[in-house]
C-alpha positions as CSV (number, residue, x, y, z in Angstrom):
1,M,-11.4,19.4,-26.3
2,A,-14.1,18.8,-29.0
3,M,-12.9,15.2,-29.4
4,T,-13.6,14.4,-25.7
5,D,-15.3,11.1,-25.1
6,L,-16.3,11.9,-21.4
7,V,-16.4,14.7,-19.1
8,I,-16.5,14.4,-15.3
9,R,-17.1,17.3,-13.2
10,S,-17.5,18.2,-9.5
11,R,-17.2,21.0,-7.1
12,R,-14.4,19.2,-5.4
13,V,-11.8,17.9,-7.8
14,V,-8.5,17.1,-6.1
15,L,-5.9,18.6,-8.3
16,E,-2.1,19.4,-7.8
17,D,-3.0,22.8,-6.4
18,G,-5.7,21.8,-4.1
19,A,-9.5,20.9,-4.5
20,R,-11.6,23.2,-6.3
21,P,-14.6,23.1,-8.9
22,A,-13.4,21.8,-12.3
23,T,-14.3,19.5,-15.2
24,I,-12.1,16.7,-16.4
25,H,-11.9,16.0,-20.1
26,I,-11.1,12.4,-21.2
27,R,-10.4,10.8,-24.5
28,T,-9.3,7.2,-25.2
29,G,-8.5,6.7,-21.5
30,L,-6.4,9.7,-21.0
31,I,-7.0,13.1,-19.4
32,V,-6.8,15.6,-22.1
33,G,-7.7,18.7,-20.2
34,V,-8.9,20.2,-16.9
35,S,-11.0,23.3,-17.2
36,G,-13.7,25.3,-15.2
37,F,-16.6,23.7,-13.7
38,D,-19.0,25.1,-16.2
39,D,-16.9,24.1,-19.4
40,V,-19.1,21.0,-20.4
41,P,-19.2,20.6,-24.2
42,A,-22.8,19.8,-25.5
43,G,-23.6,16.5,-26.7
44,F,-20.8,14.7,-24.8
45,R,-21.2,12.1,-21.9
46,V,-21.2,13.7,-18.6
47,D,-20.6,12.5,-15.2
48,D,-21.8,15.2,-12.9
49,A,-20.4,14.3,-9.5
50,G,-21.9,17.4,-7.8
51,D,-20.3,18.0,-4.4
52,L,-18.8,14.5,-4.4
53,A,-14.9,14.5,-4.3
54,V,-13.2,13.4,-7.5
55,M,-9.6,12.3,-6.7
56,P,-6.9,10.4,-8.5
57,G,-7.5,6.7,-8.2
58,I,-5.6,5.3,-5.2
59,V,-1.9,3.9,-6.0
60,D,-1.3,1.3,-3.5
61,T,2.3,0.2,-3.7
62,H,2.2,-2.5,-1.0
63,V,-0.1,-5.5,-1.8
64,H,0.4,-9.2,-1.3
65,I,-1.7,-11.1,-3.9
66,N,0.1,-14.5,-3.3
67,E,-0.8,-16.1,-6.7
68,P,0.6,-18.3,-7.9
69,G,1.2,-20.9,-5.4
70,R,-0.9,-19.6,-2.5
71,T,-3.9,-18.5,-4.3
72,G,-6.0,-19.9,-1.3
73,W,-4.6,-17.0,0.7
74,E,-5.5,-14.4,-2.0
75,G,-5.5,-14.1,-5.8
76,F,-5.5,-11.6,-8.7
77,E,-9.2,-11.7,-9.4
78,T,-10.2,-11.3,-5.6
79,A,-7.6,-8.7,-4.7
80,T,-8.2,-6.5,-7.8
81,R,-11.9,-6.4,-7.3
82,A,-11.5,-5.4,-3.8
83,A,-9.2,-2.7,-5.0
84,A,-11.7,-1.4,-7.5
85,A,-14.5,-1.3,-5.0
86,G,-12.3,0.7,-2.7
87,G,-11.1,3.3,-5.3
88,V,-7.7,1.8,-5.8
89,T,-6.8,1.8,-9.5
90,T,-3.1,0.8,-9.5
91,I,-1.4,-1.7,-7.1
92,V,2.2,-2.9,-7.1
93,E,2.4,-6.5,-5.8
94,M,5.0,-7.7,-3.3
95,P,7.4,-10.5,-4.4
96,L,6.9,-13.0,-1.5
97,N,4.2,-15.3,-0.4
98,S,3.6,-16.7,-4.0
99,I,5.4,-19.8,-5.2
100,P,7.8,-19.1,-6.8
101,A,8.8,-15.9,-5.0
102,T,9.5,-13.1,-7.5
103,T,13.2,-13.2,-7.2
104,S,14.3,-14.5,-10.6
105,V,13.4,-13.6,-14.2
106,E,11.7,-17.0,-14.6
107,A,9.7,-16.4,-11.4
108,F,8.6,-12.9,-12.8
109,A,7.5,-14.4,-15.9
110,A,5.4,-17.0,-14.0
111,K,3.9,-14.2,-11.9
112,R,2.8,-12.4,-15.1
113,R,1.2,-15.5,-16.7
114,A,-0.7,-16.2,-13.4
115,G,-2.1,-12.6,-13.4
116,A,-3.0,-12.4,-17.2
117,G,-6.6,-11.6,-17.9
118,K,-7.6,-11.7,-14.2
119,C,-7.0,-8.2,-13.1
120,F,-9.8,-5.5,-12.5
121,V,-7.2,-2.8,-11.9
122,D,-3.7,-2.2,-13.2
123,V,-1.1,-4.4,-11.5
124,G,2.7,-4.0,-11.4
125,F,5.3,-5.9,-9.6
126,W,8.2,-5.5,-7.2
127,G,11.2,-8.0,-7.6
128,G,12.8,-9.4,-4.5
129,V,16.3,-9.4,-2.9
130,V,17.3,-12.4,-1.2
131,P,20.5,-14.1,-0.2
132,G,22.5,-14.9,-3.3
133,N,20.3,-13.4,-6.1
134,A,22.2,-10.3,-6.8
135,T,23.0,-11.5,-10.3
136,E,19.3,-11.8,-11.0
137,L,18.6,-8.2,-10.3
138,P,19.5,-6.7,-13.8
139,G,17.4,-9.3,-15.6
140,L,14.3,-8.6,-13.3
141,W,14.8,-4.9,-13.7
142,A,15.0,-5.4,-17.5
143,A,12.0,-7.6,-17.5
144,G,9.9,-4.8,-16.0
145,A,10.0,-5.1,-12.2
146,F,9.5,-1.6,-10.6
147,G,12.1,-2.1,-7.9
148,F,13.1,-4.6,-5.2
149,K,11.8,-5.6,-1.7
150,C,13.8,-7.4,1.0
151,F,13.2,-8.4,4.6
152,L,15.7,-7.9,7.2
153,V,14.0,-10.4,9.5
154,P,12.5,-13.9,8.6
155,S,9.4,-13.2,6.2
156,G,7.2,-16.0,7.4
157,V,7.7,-18.0,4.2
158,A,10.5,-20.3,3.4
159,E,10.6,-19.1,-0.3
160,F,11.8,-15.6,0.6
161,A,14.8,-15.6,2.9
162,H,15.8,-12.4,4.9
163,V,19.0,-10.7,4.0
164,T,21.9,-9.7,6.4
165,D,24.1,-6.6,6.3
166,T,26.5,-8.7,4.0
167,D,23.8,-9.7,1.6
168,L,22.7,-6.0,1.2
169,R,26.2,-4.9,0.6
170,A,26.4,-7.5,-2.2
171,A,23.3,-6.1,-3.9
172,M,23.6,-2.4,-3.3
173,P,26.1,-1.8,-6.1
174,T,23.9,-3.5,-8.5
175,L,20.9,-1.6,-7.4
176,A,22.8,1.7,-7.6
177,S,24.0,1.1,-11.1
178,L,20.5,0.3,-12.2
179,G,18.9,3.3,-10.3
180,A,16.5,0.8,-8.8
181,P,14.7,1.5,-5.5
182,L,15.1,-0.8,-2.5
183,L,12.2,-1.5,-0.4
184,A,12.8,-2.9,3.1
185,H,10.9,-4.5,5.9
186,A,12.8,-2.8,8.6
187,E,13.2,-5.2,11.6
188,L,16.2,-6.9,12.9
189,P,16.0,-10.5,14.3
190,G,18.3,-9.9,17.2
191,P,16.2,-7.7,19.3
192,I,13.2,-9.9,18.5
193,D,14.8,-13.0,19.5
194,A,15.9,-11.5,22.7
195,A,12.6,-10.3,23.6
196,S,10.8,-13.5,22.7
197,A,13.2,-15.4,25.0
198,R,12.2,-13.0,27.8
199,I,8.5,-13.4,27.6
200,G,8.8,-17.1,28.7
201,T,5.5,-18.6,29.5
202,S,3.4,-15.2,29.2
203,D,-0.2,-15.8,27.9
204,P,-0.1,-16.0,24.2
205,R,-3.8,-14.6,24.0
206,R,-2.7,-11.2,25.5
207,Y,-1.9,-8.5,22.8
208,A,0.7,-7.2,25.2
209,T,2.6,-10.5,25.1
210,Y,2.9,-10.2,21.2
211,L,3.8,-6.5,21.4
212,A,6.5,-7.3,23.7
213,T,8.2,-9.7,21.2
214,R,8.5,-7.0,18.5
215,P,10.2,-4.2,20.3
216,K,10.7,-0.7,18.7
217,T,14.5,-1.4,18.8
218,A,14.1,-4.0,16.1
219,E,12.7,-1.4,13.8
220,N,14.9,1.5,14.9
221,D,18.2,-0.6,14.6
222,A,17.1,-1.8,11.1
223,I,16.3,1.7,9.9
224,A,19.8,2.9,11.3
225,L,21.4,0.3,9.2
226,L,19.4,1.1,6.0
227,I,20.2,4.8,6.4
228,E,23.9,4.0,6.8
229,L,23.8,1.8,3.6
230,C,21.6,4.5,1.7
231,R,24.5,6.9,2.6
232,Q,27.3,4.7,1.5
233,Y,25.8,3.4,-1.7
234,G,23.4,6.2,-2.8
235,V,20.6,3.6,-3.5
236,R,17.1,5.0,-3.3
237,T,15.8,3.4,-0.2
238,H,12.3,3.1,0.9
239,I,11.0,2.0,4.5
240,V,7.8,0.0,4.2
241,H,5.1,0.0,6.9
242,L,6.7,2.1,9.5
243,A,5.3,1.5,13.0
244,S,7.9,2.9,15.4
245,S,7.7,6.6,16.0
246,D,11.2,6.5,17.9
247,A,12.7,6.2,14.3
248,L,11.4,9.5,13.0
249,G,14.1,11.6,14.4
250,M,16.9,9.8,12.4
251,I,14.7,9.5,9.3
252,G,14.2,13.3,9.3
253,E,17.9,13.9,9.8
254,A,18.8,11.6,6.9
255,R,16.2,13.2,4.5
256,A,17.4,16.5,5.6
257,S,20.8,15.7,4.5
258,G,19.8,14.9,1.2
259,L,19.8,11.1,1.2
260,P,17.2,9.4,-1.2
261,L,15.2,7.9,1.7
262,S,11.4,7.5,1.7
263,V,9.0,6.2,4.2
264,E,5.5,4.8,4.2
265,T,3.1,3.9,7.0
266,C,-0.2,1.9,6.9
267,P,-3.8,2.7,7.8
268,H,-3.8,0.2,10.7
269,Y,-1.0,2.1,12.4
270,L,-2.9,5.3,11.9
271,T,-6.3,3.9,13.1
272,F,-5.7,1.4,15.9
273,A,-3.8,1.7,19.2
274,A,-2.3,-1.2,21.3
275,E,-4.2,-0.1,24.4
276,D,-7.5,-0.8,22.6
277,I,-6.8,-4.2,21.0
278,P,-8.6,-7.0,23.0
279,D,-6.8,-10.1,24.1
280,G,-7.3,-13.0,21.6
281,A,-8.2,-10.6,18.7
282,T,-5.7,-12.0,16.2
283,A,-7.2,-10.2,13.3
284,F,-5.1,-7.2,14.5
285,K,-1.8,-9.1,14.4
286,C,0.7,-7.6,11.9
287,A,4.4,-7.1,11.8
288,P,5.7,-4.6,12.9
289,P,2.9,-4.5,15.4
290,V,0.2,-1.8,16.0
291,R,1.8,0.2,18.8
292,E,0.6,2.7,21.5
293,R,-1.8,5.5,21.2
294,D,1.0,8.1,21.5
295,N,2.9,6.3,18.9
296,R,0.1,6.7,16.5
297,E,-0.2,10.3,17.0
298,R,3.4,10.8,16.4
299,L,3.0,9.0,13.1
300,W,0.2,11.4,12.0
301,A,2.3,14.4,13.0
302,A,5.2,13.0,10.7
303,L,2.8,12.7,7.8
304,A,1.6,16.2,8.2
305,E,5.3,17.5,8.3
306,G,6.5,15.3,5.6
307,T,8.8,13.1,7.4
308,I,6.6,10.2,6.3
309,Q,5.5,10.7,2.7
310,M,2.9,8.0,1.9
311,I,0.2,5.7,3.1
312,A,0.1,2.1,1.8
313,S,-2.2,-0.8,2.8
314,D,0.2,-3.6,3.3
315,H,-2.7,-5.9,2.4
316,S,-1.6,-9.2,3.7
317,P,-4.5,-11.8,3.8
318,S,-4.2,-15.3,4.9
319,P,-6.9,-18.2,5.4
320,P,-8.8,-17.8,8.6
321,G,-7.2,-20.8,10.2
322,M,-3.8,-19.2,10.0
323,K,-5.1,-16.2,12.1
324,H,-5.9,-18.7,14.9
325,L,-9.3,-16.8,15.5
326,E,-10.7,-19.5,17.7
327,T,-7.9,-19.8,20.1
328,G,-6.6,-16.2,20.0
329,D,-3.1,-17.1,20.1
330,F,-1.1,-14.1,19.0
331,L,2.1,-15.8,19.0
332,R,1.0,-18.5,16.4
333,A,-1.2,-16.3,14.3
334,W,-0.2,-15.2,10.8
335,G,0.9,-11.5,10.9
336,G,-1.2,-9.7,8.3
337,I,-4.0,-7.4,7.9
338,S,-6.7,-7.3,5.1
339,S,-7.6,-3.7,4.4
340,L,-7.3,-3.1,0.5
341,Q,-10.9,-2.2,0.0
342,I,-11.2,0.0,3.0
343,A,-7.7,1.7,3.0
344,L,-9.1,5.0,1.6
345,P,-11.9,5.5,4.1
346,A,-9.8,4.2,6.9
347,A,-7.0,6.7,6.3
348,W,-9.5,9.6,5.7
349,T,-11.3,8.8,8.9
350,G,-8.3,9.5,10.9
351,A,-6.9,12.4,8.6
352,S,-10.2,14.3,8.6
353,A,-10.6,14.0,12.5
354,R,-7.0,15.6,12.7
355,G,-7.9,18.5,10.2
356,C,-6.1,17.1,7.2
357,T,-7.2,18.0,3.7
358,L,-8.3,15.9,0.7
359,D,-5.1,17.3,-1.1
360,Q,-3.0,16.0,1.6
361,L,-4.8,12.5,1.3
362,A,-4.1,12.6,-2.5
363,Q,-0.5,13.4,-1.8
364,W,-0.2,10.3,0.5
365,M,-2.2,7.7,-1.4
366,C,-1.8,8.8,-5.0
367,R,1.0,11.2,-5.9
368,A,3.7,9.9,-3.6
369,P,3.2,6.2,-4.2
370,A,3.0,6.7,-8.0
371,R,6.6,8.6,-7.8
372,L,7.9,5.7,-5.7
373,A,7.2,3.3,-8.5
374,G,8.0,5.7,-11.4
375,L,4.5,5.6,-12.5
376,A,4.3,9.0,-14.3
377,R,0.8,8.7,-15.7
378,K,-0.8,7.4,-12.4
379,G,-1.8,9.3,-9.2
380,T,-2.6,12.8,-10.6
381,I,-5.4,14.6,-12.4
382,E,-3.7,16.5,-15.2
383,E,-3.3,16.5,-19.0
384,G,-1.5,13.2,-20.2
385,A,-2.4,11.2,-17.1
386,D,-4.4,8.0,-17.2
387,A,-8.1,8.8,-16.4
388,D,-8.0,6.8,-13.3
389,L,-10.3,8.5,-10.8
390,V,-12.2,7.8,-7.6
391,I,-15.6,9.5,-7.0
392,W,-16.5,9.4,-3.4
393,D,-18.3,11.2,-0.6
394,P,-15.8,12.3,2.2
395,D,-18.7,13.3,4.5
396,A,-20.7,10.1,4.4
397,E,-20.0,7.3,7.0
398,F,-20.5,3.5,6.9
399,T,-20.0,0.7,9.2
400,V,-17.5,-2.1,7.8
401,D,-19.2,-5.4,7.3
402,A,-16.3,-8.0,6.5
403,R,-18.7,-10.2,4.7
404,R,-19.2,-7.5,1.9
405,L,-15.6,-7.1,1.2
406,Y,-14.2,-8.8,-2.0
407,H,-10.8,-10.0,-0.7
408,R,-10.7,-13.9,-0.6
409,H,-11.3,-14.2,3.2
410,P,-13.8,-12.1,5.2
411,V,-11.3,-11.4,8.1
412,T,-10.2,-8.0,9.0
413,P,-9.8,-5.8,12.2
414,Y,-12.0,-3.1,10.6
415,D,-15.1,-5.4,10.9
416,G,-17.8,-3.5,12.7
417,R,-15.8,-0.2,12.8
418,R,-17.5,3.1,11.7
419,L,-15.5,4.7,8.8
420,R,-15.8,8.0,6.9
421,G,-15.7,8.0,3.2
422,V,-18.2,6.3,0.9
423,I,-16.9,5.1,-2.6
424,E,-19.4,5.9,-5.4
425,R,-17.5,5.1,-8.6
426,T,-14.1,4.2,-9.7
427,Y,-12.8,4.8,-13.2
428,L,-9.8,3.0,-14.7
429,R,-8.6,4.8,-18.0
430,G,-12.1,6.3,-18.5
431,Q,-14.0,3.3,-17.9
432,V,-16.2,2.6,-14.8
433,V,-14.8,-0.4,-12.8
434,S,-16.8,-0.2,-9.8
435,T,-20.2,1.5,-9.0
436,G,-21.6,1.9,-5.4
437,S,-18.6,-0.4,-4.1
438,E,-19.9,-3.1,-6.6
439,P,-16.9,-4.0,-9.0
440,S,-17.3,-4.8,-12.6
441,R,-17.7,-8.6,-13.7
442,I,-15.3,-8.0,-16.5
443,P,-11.5,-7.7,-15.7
444,G,-10.3,-4.6,-17.7
445,G,-7.0,-4.1,-15.8
446,R,-3.5,-4.3,-17.3
447,L,-0.2,-5.7,-16.2
448,L,2.2,-2.9,-16.0
449,M,5.8,-2.9,-16.9
450,R,8.3,-0.4,-15.5
């Protein structure tokens, strides 16, 4: 450890075996050792965090950046600055909303060109499964995609069509042969179409109207289908943004039977409740929707017991006009929530109120997402890992001011909400990329390959 470039120490370092006093030794961007709190070599740079928590940098595997093609919605520079300010050091970007969508090798190359030199944190990419592109999947995998995302319901953009049972069966053998994970937006159009027809002329400003158009059965039936396909083809299958607690029973049974199935939920499903969303407040619209308070508590319980393995932001911004903020029309508004910069405090606010620990939070937001993407050097504080760290105060509180967030448009349902957990510093490979929630002006992130 005499060759250490930097040591960071704290009385609350969140390690694999829990939070304890420790010193982290860093050389050339890597963690070269973890030792006792008092093991600080003389003459070396020291960041003494005192009682602040030192945790692995957040790994967010569900982020929509939208560049190229829809950079007016969000872009690499704005999204990754927001990430750095929020303690997120690695993101894996979703394949839709950009033009072209990341469903071919050529589109994957265009995505990487668009992001080159603009990122303040490390960024990897999911490829996409759409009807008819099964032959593209091996090339995308070889090019460095971390896995493949699909929608079982219309995605909202024409460039990324949703798949049917038949389309999935065409792609599954290829995914199995590659060993690639399939990430799925699990809603089926049938129950949604039927529910939408039933609402008739109901007031589109009422949140209850929108909620009625996205029934739990749409999620539950889609998850049942994915479990069946997972069982038949053995493909690693990941359910993104779970909102329906009714699906937890079948998910638990599938995992107990040994199926390679994993699940994430999002801070907004763990924070908000349908009963509390004001009519006309379209900043809250997402798909699947935020559901009832009891549903939220069941999601928290499933995290605690391991039925849900991780938390991801599903940062999905759009221009304010697409949210129809002035008219408050939930049926016309874009369904997406911007939360990348505040995902950590949003999750911790709910977790700490329910007696959860920093170690559990690190499992949900660092280790498990890194494993999903196969990022062996991310999401952990141990020898050989990248020195990606967030130093933060889990006991301090702040009020969200959307105008001070770095994503492109200052729209978020968290605006004005009191959250617990203040980010002090973010390190990427041993270099400070944000201080006091103020990100660096020099993009030092890398584009990652599988």
